[in-house]
PAZA-170275 format. One record per residue (C-alpha): residue number from 1; x, y, z. Coordinates in nm, 3 decimals. Layout:
// residues N
<vexmi><i>NUM</i><X>X</X><Y>Y</Y><Z>Z</Z></vexmi>
...
// end
This chain:
// residues 207
<vexmi><i>1</i><X>0.000</X><Y>0.000</Y><Z>0.000</Z></vexmi>
<vexmi><i>2</i><X>0.110</X><Y>0.355</Y><Z>-0.069</Z></vexmi>
<vexmi><i>3</i><X>0.222</X><Y>0.557</Y><Z>0.231</Z></vexmi>
<vexmi><i>4</i><X>0.179</X><Y>0.936</Y><Z>0.231</Z></vexmi>
<vexmi><i>5</i><X>0.377</X><Y>1.138</Y><Z>0.484</Z></vexmi>
<vexmi><i>6</i><X>0.220</X><Y>1.475</Y><Z>0.565</Z></vexmi>
<vexmi><i>7</i><X>-0.069</X><Y>1.647</Y><Z>0.743</Z></vexmi>
<vexmi><i>8</i><X>-0.404</X><Y>1.708</Y><Z>0.574</Z></vexmi>
<vexmi><i>9</i><X>-0.411</X><Y>2.086</Y><Z>0.627</Z></vexmi>
<vexmi><i>10</i><X>-0.132</X><Y>2.113</Y><Z>0.369</Z></vexmi>
<vexmi><i>11</i><X>-0.257</X><Y>2.198</Y><Z>0.021</Z></vexmi>
<vexmi><i>12</i><X>0.034</X><Y>2.002</Y><Z>-0.124</Z></vexmi>
<vexmi><i>13</i><X>-0.058</X><Y>1.691</Y><Z>0.073</Z></vexmi>
<vexmi><i>14</i><X>-0.419</X><Y>1.727</Y><Z>-0.041</Z></vexmi>
<vexmi><i>15</i><X>-0.304</X><Y>1.725</Y><Z>-0.404</Z></vexmi>
<vexmi><i>16</i><X>-0.169</X><Y>1.375</Y><Z>-0.350</Z></vexmi>
<vexmi><i>17</i><X>-0.473</X><Y>1.259</Y><Z>-0.152</Z></vexmi>
<vexmi><i>18</i><X>-0.710</X><Y>1.384</Y><Z>-0.424</Z></vexmi>
<vexmi><i>19</i><X>-0.500</X><Y>1.214</Y><Z>-0.691</Z></vexmi>
<vexmi><i>20</i><X>-0.525</X><Y>0.885</Y><Z>-0.502</Z></vexmi>
<vexmi><i>21</i><X>-0.901</X><Y>0.932</Y><Z>-0.486</Z></vexmi>
<vexmi><i>22</i><X>-0.921</X><Y>0.990</Y><Z>-0.862</Z></vexmi>
<vexmi><i>23</i><X>-0.714</X><Y>0.677</Y><Z>-0.922</Z></vexmi>
<vexmi><i>24</i><X>-0.890</X><Y>0.462</Y><Z>-0.665</Z></vexmi>
<vexmi><i>25</i><X>-0.563</X><Y>0.393</Y><Z>-0.483</Z></vexmi>
<vexmi><i>26</i><X>-0.567</X><Y>0.291</Y><Z>-0.117</Z></vexmi>
<vexmi><i>27</i><X>-0.308</X><Y>0.458</Y><Z>0.102</Z></vexmi>
<vexmi><i>28</i><X>-0.191</X><Y>0.503</Y><Z>0.458</Z></vexmi>
<vexmi><i>29</i><X>-0.128</X><Y>0.860</Y><Z>0.569</Z></vexmi>
<vexmi><i>30</i><X>0.132</X><Y>0.932</Y><Z>0.838</Z></vexmi>
<vexmi><i>31</i><X>0.123</X><Y>1.267</Y><Z>1.021</Z></vexmi>
<vexmi><i>32</i><X>0.423</X><Y>1.494</Y><Z>0.967</Z></vexmi>
<vexmi><i>33</i><X>0.446</X><Y>1.872</Y><Z>0.951</Z></vexmi>
<vexmi><i>34</i><X>0.219</X><Y>2.154</Y><Z>1.065</Z></vexmi>
<vexmi><i>35</i><X>0.091</X><Y>2.099</Y><Z>1.416</Z></vexmi>
<vexmi><i>36</i><X>0.182</X><Y>1.729</Y><Z>1.411</Z></vexmi>
<vexmi><i>37</i><X>0.541</X><Y>1.600</Y><Z>1.418</Z></vexmi>
<vexmi><i>38</i><X>0.808</X><Y>1.850</Y><Z>1.305</Z></vexmi>
<vexmi><i>39</i><X>0.972</X><Y>1.793</Y><Z>0.968</Z></vexmi>
<vexmi><i>40</i><X>1.303</X><Y>1.884</Y><Z>1.133</Z></vexmi>
<vexmi><i>41</i><X>1.291</X><Y>1.550</Y><Z>1.315</Z></vexmi>
<vexmi><i>42</i><X>1.582</X><Y>1.330</Y><Z>1.196</Z></vexmi>
<vexmi><i>43</i><X>1.334</X><Y>1.049</Y><Z>1.128</Z></vexmi>
<vexmi><i>44</i><X>1.159</X><Y>1.265</Y><Z>0.868</Z></vexmi>
<vexmi><i>45</i><X>1.482</X><Y>1.407</Y><Z>0.731</Z></vexmi>
<vexmi><i>46</i><X>1.579</X><Y>1.052</Y><Z>0.634</Z></vexmi>
<vexmi><i>47</i><X>1.275</X><Y>1.034</Y><Z>0.407</Z></vexmi>
<vexmi><i>48</i><X>1.361</X><Y>1.333</Y><Z>0.187</Z></vexmi>
<vexmi><i>49</i><X>1.668</X><Y>1.554</Y><Z>0.141</Z></vexmi>
<vexmi><i>50</i><X>1.455</X><Y>1.871</Y><Z>0.126</Z></vexmi>
<vexmi><i>51</i><X>1.266</X><Y>1.816</Y><Z>0.452</Z></vexmi>
<vexmi><i>52</i><X>0.923</X><Y>1.909</Y><Z>0.316</Z></vexmi>
<vexmi><i>53</i><X>0.585</X><Y>1.740</Y><Z>0.294</Z></vexmi>
<vexmi><i>54</i><X>0.440</X><Y>1.549</Y><Z>0.122</Z></vexmi>
<vexmi><i>55</i><X>0.654</X><Y>1.241</Y><Z>0.075</Z></vexmi>
<vexmi><i>56</i><X>0.516</X><Y>0.935</Y><Z>-0.101</Z></vexmi>
<vexmi><i>57</i><X>0.651</X><Y>0.589</Y><Z>-0.029</Z></vexmi>
<vexmi><i>58</i><X>0.580</X><Y>0.328</Y><Z>-0.296</Z></vexmi>
<vexmi><i>59</i><X>0.739</X><Y>-0.017</Y><Z>-0.274</Z></vexmi>
<vexmi><i>60</i><X>1.033</X><Y>0.118</Y><Z>-0.079</Z></vexmi>
<vexmi><i>61</i><X>1.093</X><Y>0.416</Y><Z>-0.310</Z></vexmi>
<vexmi><i>62</i><X>1.052</X><Y>0.770</Y><Z>-0.182</Z></vexmi>
<vexmi><i>63</i><X>0.908</X><Y>1.050</Y><Z>-0.395</Z></vexmi>
<vexmi><i>64</i><X>0.878</X><Y>1.417</Y><Z>-0.299</Z></vexmi>
<vexmi><i>65</i><X>0.747</X><Y>1.742</Y><Z>-0.449</Z></vexmi>
<vexmi><i>66</i><X>0.369</X><Y>1.734</Y><Z>-0.471</Z></vexmi>
<vexmi><i>67</i><X>0.323</X><Y>1.801</Y><Z>-0.842</Z></vexmi>
<vexmi><i>68</i><X>0.586</X><Y>1.541</Y><Z>-0.928</Z></vexmi>
<vexmi><i>69</i><X>0.401</X><Y>1.289</Y><Z>-0.710</Z></vexmi>
<vexmi><i>70</i><X>0.074</X><Y>1.369</Y><Z>-0.886</Z></vexmi>
<vexmi><i>71</i><X>0.238</X><Y>1.308</Y><Z>-1.224</Z></vexmi>
<vexmi><i>72</i><X>0.406</X><Y>0.991</Y><Z>-1.101</Z></vexmi>
<vexmi><i>73</i><X>0.084</X><Y>0.837</Y><Z>-0.975</Z></vexmi>
<vexmi><i>74</i><X>-0.110</X><Y>0.918</Y><Z>-1.292</Z></vexmi>
<vexmi><i>75</i><X>0.169</X><Y>0.772</Y><Z>-1.507</Z></vexmi>
<vexmi><i>76</i><X>0.205</X><Y>0.470</Y><Z>-1.277</Z></vexmi>
<vexmi><i>77</i><X>-0.162</X><Y>0.386</Y><Z>-1.330</Z></vexmi>
<vexmi><i>78</i><X>-0.150</X><Y>0.452</Y><Z>-1.705</Z></vexmi>
<vexmi><i>79</i><X>-0.412</X><Y>0.725</Y><Z>-1.677</Z></vexmi>
<vexmi><i>80</i><X>-0.353</X><Y>0.913</Y><Z>-1.997</Z></vexmi>
<vexmi><i>81</i><X>-0.679</X><Y>1.096</Y><Z>-1.950</Z></vexmi>
<vexmi><i>82</i><X>-0.516</X><Y>1.268</Y><Z>-1.653</Z></vexmi>
<vexmi><i>83</i><X>-0.163</X><Y>1.290</Y><Z>-1.795</Z></vexmi>
<vexmi><i>84</i><X>-0.143</X><Y>1.235</Y><Z>-2.170</Z></vexmi>
<vexmi><i>85</i><X>0.132</X><Y>1.027</Y><Z>-2.321</Z></vexmi>
<vexmi><i>86</i><X>0.185</X><Y>1.234</Y><Z>-2.637</Z></vexmi>
<vexmi><i>87</i><X>0.456</X><Y>1.497</Y><Z>-2.569</Z></vexmi>
<vexmi><i>88</i><X>0.260</X><Y>1.800</Y><Z>-2.691</Z></vexmi>
<vexmi><i>89</i><X>-0.061</X><Y>1.703</Y><Z>-2.510</Z></vexmi>
<vexmi><i>90</i><X>0.131</X><Y>1.624</Y><Z>-2.193</Z></vexmi>
<vexmi><i>91</i><X>0.312</X><Y>1.959</Y><Z>-2.210</Z></vexmi>
<vexmi><i>92</i><X>-0.021</X><Y>2.142</Y><Z>-2.222</Z></vexmi>
<vexmi><i>93</i><X>-0.109</X><Y>1.981</Y><Z>-1.888</Z></vexmi>
<vexmi><i>94</i><X>0.234</X><Y>2.018</Y><Z>-1.731</Z></vexmi>
<vexmi><i>95</i><X>0.277</X><Y>2.385</Y><Z>-1.819</Z></vexmi>
<vexmi><i>96</i><X>-0.022</X><Y>2.468</Y><Z>-1.599</Z></vexmi>
<vexmi><i>97</i><X>0.109</X><Y>2.245</Y><Z>-1.321</Z></vexmi>
<vexmi><i>98</i><X>0.447</X><Y>2.419</Y><Z>-1.336</Z></vexmi>
<vexmi><i>99</i><X>0.284</X><Y>2.763</Y><Z>-1.341</Z></vexmi>
<vexmi><i>100</i><X>0.077</X><Y>2.670</Y><Z>-1.039</Z></vexmi>
<vexmi><i>101</i><X>0.376</X><Y>2.580</Y><Z>-0.825</Z></vexmi>
<vexmi><i>102</i><X>0.613</X><Y>2.851</Y><Z>-0.950</Z></vexmi>
<vexmi><i>103</i><X>0.393</X><Y>3.159</Y><Z>-1.001</Z></vexmi>
<vexmi><i>104</i><X>0.036</X><Y>3.104</Y><Z>-0.886</Z></vexmi>
<vexmi><i>105</i><X>0.124</X><Y>2.986</Y><Z>-0.534</Z></vexmi>
<vexmi><i>106</i><X>0.342</X><Y>3.289</Y><Z>-0.473</Z></vexmi>
<vexmi><i>107</i><X>0.053</X><Y>3.529</Y><Z>-0.530</Z></vexmi>
<vexmi><i>108</i><X>-0.169</X><Y>3.399</Y><Z>-0.252</Z></vexmi>
<vexmi><i>109</i><X>0.080</X><Y>3.306</Y><Z>0.018</Z></vexmi>
<vexmi><i>110</i><X>0.079</X><Y>3.636</Y><Z>0.211</Z></vexmi>
<vexmi><i>111</i><X>-0.294</X><Y>3.708</Y><Z>0.203</Z></vexmi>
<vexmi><i>112</i><X>-0.381</X><Y>3.347</Y><Z>0.284</Z></vexmi>
<vexmi><i>113</i><X>-0.143</X><Y>3.322</Y><Z>0.578</Z></vexmi>
<vexmi><i>114</i><X>-0.255</X><Y>3.661</Y><Z>0.703</Z></vexmi>
<vexmi><i>115</i><X>-0.634</X><Y>3.637</Y><Z>0.675</Z></vexmi>
<vexmi><i>116</i><X>-0.708</X><Y>3.264</Y><Z>0.685</Z></vexmi>
<vexmi><i>117</i><X>-0.428</X><Y>3.113</Y><Z>0.891</Z></vexmi>
<vexmi><i>118</i><X>-0.406</X><Y>3.431</Y><Z>1.104</Z></vexmi>
<vexmi><i>119</i><X>-0.028</X><Y>3.407</Y><Z>1.115</Z></vexmi>
<vexmi><i>120</i><X>0.100</X><Y>3.709</Y><Z>1.314</Z></vexmi>
<vexmi><i>121</i><X>0.398</X><Y>3.743</Y><Z>1.080</Z></vexmi>
<vexmi><i>122</i><X>0.169</X><Y>3.816</Y><Z>0.783</Z></vexmi>
<vexmi><i>123</i><X>-0.043</X><Y>4.108</Y><Z>0.901</Z></vexmi>
<vexmi><i>124</i><X>0.092</X><Y>4.407</Y><Z>0.709</Z></vexmi>
<vexmi><i>125</i><X>-0.213</X><Y>4.563</Y><Z>0.536</Z></vexmi>
<vexmi><i>126</i><X>-0.019</X><Y>4.684</Y><Z>0.234</Z></vexmi>
<vexmi><i>127</i><X>0.134</X><Y>4.344</Y><Z>0.170</Z></vexmi>
<vexmi><i>128</i><X>-0.203</X><Y>4.176</Y><Z>0.219</Z></vexmi>
<vexmi><i>129</i><X>-0.354</X><Y>4.410</Y><Z>-0.041</Z></vexmi>
<vexmi><i>130</i><X>-0.071</X><Y>4.346</Y><Z>-0.289</Z></vexmi>
<vexmi><i>131</i><X>-0.099</X><Y>3.972</Y><Z>-0.241</Z></vexmi>
<vexmi><i>132</i><X>-0.475</X><Y>3.981</Y><Z>-0.291</Z></vexmi>
<vexmi><i>133</i><X>-0.440</X><Y>4.188</Y><Z>-0.608</Z></vexmi>
<vexmi><i>134</i><X>-0.183</X><Y>3.943</Y><Z>-0.742</Z></vexmi>
<vexmi><i>135</i><X>-0.397</X><Y>3.645</Y><Z>-0.646</Z></vexmi>
<vexmi><i>136</i><X>-0.702</X><Y>3.788</Y><Z>-0.823</Z></vexmi>
<vexmi><i>137</i><X>-0.495</X><Y>3.872</Y><Z>-1.131</Z></vexmi>
<vexmi><i>138</i><X>-0.374</X><Y>3.512</Y><Z>-1.149</Z></vexmi>
<vexmi><i>139</i><X>-0.728</X><Y>3.378</Y><Z>-1.106</Z></vexmi>
<vexmi><i>140</i><X>-0.839</X><Y>3.604</Y><Z>-1.392</Z></vexmi>
<vexmi><i>141</i><X>-0.581</X><Y>3.430</Y><Z>-1.611</Z></vexmi>
<vexmi><i>142</i><X>-0.746</X><Y>3.097</Y><Z>-1.530</Z></vexmi>
<vexmi><i>143</i><X>-1.093</X><Y>3.246</Y><Z>-1.581</Z></vexmi>
<vexmi><i>144</i><X>-1.001</X><Y>3.356</Y><Z>-1.933</Z></vexmi>
<vexmi><i>145</i><X>-0.856</X><Y>3.012</Y><Z>-2.012</Z></vexmi>
<vexmi><i>146</i><X>-1.165</X><Y>2.837</Y><Z>-1.878</Z></vexmi>
<vexmi><i>147</i><X>-1.386</X><Y>3.063</Y><Z>-2.088</Z></vexmi>
<vexmi><i>148</i><X>-1.181</X><Y>2.955</Y><Z>-2.389</Z></vexmi>
<vexmi><i>149</i><X>-1.179</X><Y>2.580</Y><Z>-2.315</Z></vexmi>
<vexmi><i>150</i><X>-1.534</X><Y>2.574</Y><Z>-2.185</Z></vexmi>
<vexmi><i>151</i><X>-1.455</X><Y>2.318</Y><Z>-1.918</Z></vexmi>
<vexmi><i>152</i><X>-1.113</X><Y>2.260</Y><Z>-1.763</Z></vexmi>
<vexmi><i>153</i><X>-0.775</X><Y>2.425</Y><Z>-1.737</Z></vexmi>
<vexmi><i>154</i><X>-0.587</X><Y>2.228</Y><Z>-2.002</Z></vexmi>
<vexmi><i>155</i><X>-0.881</X><Y>2.163</Y><Z>-2.235</Z></vexmi>
<vexmi><i>156</i><X>-1.223</X><Y>1.999</Y><Z>-2.241</Z></vexmi>
<vexmi><i>157</i><X>-1.130</X><Y>1.712</Y><Z>-2.007</Z></vexmi>
<vexmi><i>158</i><X>-1.026</X><Y>1.688</Y><Z>-1.641</Z></vexmi>
<vexmi><i>159</i><X>-0.649</X><Y>1.638</Y><Z>-1.598</Z></vexmi>
<vexmi><i>160</i><X>-0.377</X><Y>1.657</Y><Z>-1.334</Z></vexmi>
<vexmi><i>161</i><X>-0.365</X><Y>2.032</Y><Z>-1.396</Z></vexmi>
<vexmi><i>162</i><X>-0.713</X><Y>2.065</Y><Z>-1.246</Z></vexmi>
<vexmi><i>163</i><X>-0.605</X><Y>1.888</Y><Z>-0.928</Z></vexmi>
<vexmi><i>164</i><X>-0.327</X><Y>2.132</Y><Z>-0.851</Z></vexmi>
<vexmi><i>165</i><X>-0.504</X><Y>2.446</Y><Z>-0.973</Z></vexmi>
<vexmi><i>166</i><X>-0.846</X><Y>2.349</Y><Z>-0.838</Z></vexmi>
<vexmi><i>167</i><X>-0.717</X><Y>2.342</Y><Z>-0.481</Z></vexmi>
<vexmi><i>168</i><X>-0.569</X><Y>2.690</Y><Z>-0.522</Z></vexmi>
<vexmi><i>169</i><X>-0.905</X><Y>2.814</Y><Z>-0.655</Z></vexmi>
<vexmi><i>170</i><X>-1.061</X><Y>2.670</Y><Z>-0.340</Z></vexmi>
<vexmi><i>171</i><X>-0.817</X><Y>2.882</Y><Z>-0.139</Z></vexmi>
<vexmi><i>172</i><X>-0.914</X><Y>3.189</Y><Z>-0.341</Z></vexmi>
<vexmi><i>173</i><X>-1.276</X><Y>3.134</Y><Z>-0.243</Z></vexmi>
<vexmi><i>174</i><X>-1.171</X><Y>3.105</Y><Z>0.123</Z></vexmi>
<vexmi><i>175</i><X>-1.022</X><Y>3.455</Y><Z>0.145</Z></vexmi>
<vexmi><i>176</i><X>-1.259</X><Y>3.683</Y><Z>0.343</Z></vexmi>
<vexmi><i>177</i><X>-1.238</X><Y>3.970</Y><Z>0.095</Z></vexmi>
<vexmi><i>178</i><X>-1.463</X><Y>4.087</Y><Z>-0.187</Z></vexmi>
<vexmi><i>179</i><X>-1.389</X><Y>3.880</Y><Z>-0.496</Z></vexmi>
<vexmi><i>180</i><X>-1.432</X><Y>3.993</Y><Z>-0.857</Z></vexmi>
<vexmi><i>181</i><X>-1.716</X><Y>3.837</Y><Z>-1.053</Z></vexmi>
<vexmi><i>182</i><X>-1.556</X><Y>3.559</Y><Z>-1.259</Z></vexmi>
<vexmi><i>183</i><X>-1.834</X><Y>3.343</Y><Z>-1.408</Z></vexmi>
<vexmi><i>184</i><X>-1.604</X><Y>3.084</Y><Z>-1.566</Z></vexmi>
<vexmi><i>185</i><X>-1.433</X><Y>3.029</Y><Z>-1.232</Z></vexmi>
<vexmi><i>186</i><X>-1.768</X><Y>2.979</Y><Z>-1.058</Z></vexmi>
<vexmi><i>187</i><X>-1.880</X><Y>2.725</Y><Z>-1.317</Z></vexmi>
<vexmi><i>188</i><X>-1.544</X><Y>2.551</Y><Z>-1.286</Z></vexmi>
<vexmi><i>189</i><X>-1.569</X><Y>2.530</Y><Z>-0.908</Z></vexmi>
<vexmi><i>190</i><X>-1.917</X><Y>2.382</Y><Z>-0.936</Z></vexmi>
<vexmi><i>191</i><X>-1.781</X><Y>2.129</Y><Z>-1.186</Z></vexmi>
<vexmi><i>192</i><X>-1.502</X><Y>2.031</Y><Z>-0.946</Z></vexmi>
<vexmi><i>193</i><X>-1.757</X><Y>1.983</Y><Z>-0.668</Z></vexmi>
<vexmi><i>194</i><X>-1.913</X><Y>1.704</Y><Z>-0.874</Z></vexmi>
<vexmi><i>195</i><X>-1.596</X><Y>1.499</Y><Z>-0.812</Z></vexmi>
<vexmi><i>196</i><X>-1.583</X><Y>1.298</Y><Z>-0.491</Z></vexmi>
<vexmi><i>197</i><X>-1.208</X><Y>1.351</Y><Z>-0.454</Z></vexmi>
<vexmi><i>198</i><X>-1.246</X><Y>1.728</Y><Z>-0.460</Z></vexmi>
<vexmi><i>199</i><X>-1.543</X><Y>1.723</Y><Z>-0.223</Z></vexmi>
<vexmi><i>200</i><X>-1.335</X><Y>1.518</Y><Z>0.023</Z></vexmi>
<vexmi><i>201</i><X>-0.997</X><Y>1.690</Y><Z>-0.005</Z></vexmi>
<vexmi><i>202</i><X>-1.095</X><Y>2.031</Y><Z>-0.142</Z></vexmi>
<vexmi><i>203</i><X>-1.438</X><Y>2.167</Y><Z>-0.062</Z></vexmi>
<vexmi><i>204</i><X>-1.485</X><Y>1.971</Y><Z>0.261</Z></vexmi>
<vexmi><i>205</i><X>-1.119</X><Y>1.908</Y><Z>0.339</Z></vexmi>
<vexmi><i>206</i><X>-1.031</X><Y>2.251</Y><Z>0.471</Z></vexmi>
<vexmi><i>207</i><X>-0.814</X><Y>2.519</Y><Z>0.317</Z></vexmi>
// end
């Protein structure tokens, strides 16, 4: 059985949990990080050289970096609907996954930690405002793409890109500030809520 090391409040851990749900894969989750066991513990440090959650253990092999784990599991199960095999089609999915982890995440970190997690180190009003503006600008990018595709981020069908971006959209909806009217985003969120994995690890799984 797969073993997932990490705590369920982590958006990156929930990416992996949702992927397992989509694939119908049983797993055991082991608490590390957040308010559970510290990732600085030598026992965790032996699992991954970077000391971050999540870590996936599969048949004695350790995998880390959430988006890489999502890709690995989809490829492992031969799910080309989630991660296409053809290079060009796969790149259209992976470019959104890479953008999510490199650019999109950085827009919401300050406002989310400040207003949702209530972290005292993220309470500067000006930085909260800048972060929120950047977050909304990034969500508008997705809104325009969804209006073009009519369904999902990388095209008409659900893919791994929707797992990683869908959870960030859920965070956008959690921010207690006035949000711009983005109809394609609202339709997309409703579409994600039709999926059991998202209901469990996104909508009902916390932020």
